[in-house]
Structure formats: structure tokens, C-alpha cells
N, C-alpha and C positions, 0 to 999 in steps of 0.2 A: 502492500498499500503505500509505504514512505518514497519507494523508487518510482511509483508511479505520478506522485505529486510533484517530485523533483523533476521528471521528464515534462511534465506538463507545464511547469513553471520554467522550465528552461526553454521550451518551446513557445511559450507567452512572449517572454523576454524578447527572443532571436525575432517574432514578429513586431513588436514596439519597436525595437532598434531599427529593423528594415523602414517600416512609417516613418521613424522620425527621420532617418538619411534621406529617405524619398522627399518628405516636405522641406527638409534643407537645402537639398539639391533644388527644389523649385524655387525656394526662395533666392537662393544666389542668382539663378537665372531672372528673375522678378527684377531683383535690385539694379542690375545693369541694364534694364529695358526703360524708356522713357520716350517722351514726345519733346522733340525740342520746338519751341515757339519763338520765333524772331520778334522782338520789339523793336520798332524804328522809331526815328528823330520824329517821322511824320504822325505814328501814334500817340507819343508822349506830347507832341503839341497839340493834338485834337484833345486829348485829354484836360491838359491845361486851359485851352481855350475855351470849353464845352463848360468849365467851372466858372470863369471868369464872367462878373456882370458890371455893368456901366458905372455901378457904385464904387468897385474897386478902382477904377481910372488906371488901368493896366493896358498898355499899347503896345504893338510891333513885338509879340512873342516870337520868339524863335527857339528851337530846340536844333541842338548839334553835338555828334559824336566826336569825340576827340580819341585820343590812342587808349586811355583807361579812364575817362570819366565823361561825363554830359555836360553839357553847357547850356543854360537858359539865358538867352538874351531877351531884354525888352525895354520898357520906358515905363513909370509910374510918375503919376501926377501927385504932387503934394502941394496945396498953399499955392495954387496956378503956376507952379514949377515942376518942368518934365526932369525927371531924374534917370538917365539911363542905369541900367543894371547889367551884371553879369554875374551868374552864379556858377560856380563848377561843383557838380553831384559826382559821387564815386559810389558804386554799388558795394556794399561792404558784407553783409549776409542776409540771411531769408531764415524765415520761419512760417511753416505752413505753405500759405500762398501770398506772404507779405514779404516784399523786397525792402530793406533798409539800405539808405543812401546816406553818407557823411558828406557834410558840404565843405568841401576843402577850401575853396576862397569866393571873397565874394568882391568885385571892382564897381565902382569906384569908391563906394560906401559902404560899409559892412555893418549895415544896420538891420536890426532883428525885426522891425515893422516892415520893411520890404520883403524879408524872407517870408514872414507870417502871411502878407499879402498874398504874396504870389504861390507859396508853397502849402498854404492849409487851405484844402479844399474837399472837404470831407464829401462823399466817402471814397473817394479816390487817392486823394494825398491827406496827410497830416504831417505838420511841422511841429518839432519842440528841440529847443536849443542845440542847434548844429547838426541836428539830423532829421531827415526826410523818409516817410514809409510811403510807399505803393502799393496798394491792394489789388492785386493782381484778378482778385475774382470780380473786378468791376470791368475789366478789359474784356471784350466781345469773343477775342479767340481763345482765351484762357476759362472764360465762362464755359464756353461749348464743350469744355473737357470736363466730365462731372467728378471725377476721382482724382486722388493724389496730391501730391506735395510738390514745391520747389525741392529738386534734389541737387542741382547746380546751376549756376548762372556765370557768364562770360561775356566781356565786351570783343566783338569780331567783327570786321567789315562793315563798321558803320552799324552796328546792330548790338542790341544785346539780348542773346541767345538764352533762353531760360527753360531748362530740362525739368519737366514737370513727369511724375513716376510714383509708383506707389513703395 
């Protein structure tokens, strides 16, 4: 009787180990898979322009990709004075479907009120002291992918390539 339990126990352990190894192999294959979604300067410009209203007094918004950062140019009006600005944003991390950007520099005036006016446009963009977040769930191309989170991102060929996977 004791040997029957040992044999049965051994077979059950072998079956469980086989299932665990099969699941581990499947998980390894899924981790490497993902969908690359390119985010272009035009897409970011459209997001910014869509969120700007006339009371913001932001004009001539332009977005361009540099080697390792994104530059946002434009003009903001305050007290009848047009103030040009250039913001340099560098993608630094991601969490779920949100990208975090560090504001590397701002020219000619490094003023928080300008950054807030330009970059704080919920639900797409939020700005808090030196960093901006972009909720990719608000971007049409990424919204159409129902599952997954950001696995990686990189600046390449004037695009921000975002890999969405499980």
C-alpha cells in the first residue's frame, strides 16, 4: 500500500512539473512578443492642439523629434506680451500605459506657469514639477489594443516607438 502511494505521488509530481515547465515556456514566448506602435510628432501635436482652448492663449504649437528628446515650440500670451518657448521632453519611464517625460530644459524663460499651461491637459497630459505624463489610453491607435502594458519605448527615426505587450 505504501509503495502504491509513493508511485502515485511520484507520477503526480512529474505531471505537475511538466505542466509548470509548459506554462513557463509559454510565458517566455509571450514576454518577447508585443506590438510596436509608432507615435509621431504630428500625433503629439494633435493631442496638444486638441486640448488647447482660446483662454489658454497658446499659439503656433509645433512638435519635433530630436535625437533623444521631443521639442515642443510655441508662443504663449500673457499681459499682451507674446512669449516664445521651447520645451525639451525626454521619455524616462513607463508604468502600465502611461509614459513619463522629464523636462530637460526650457528656453528662453524657465517658468512653471508656462509649462503648466502647455503640458497640463487632462486626461491626456499632466504636469507636475519637472515632469509630464502622457496617458496612452487616450491615443486612438493604442486605445484599439485592449490588452497589455508598455514593455519598452525608444526614440527612433523621428518617432517614439512604444512596445505594447502582455
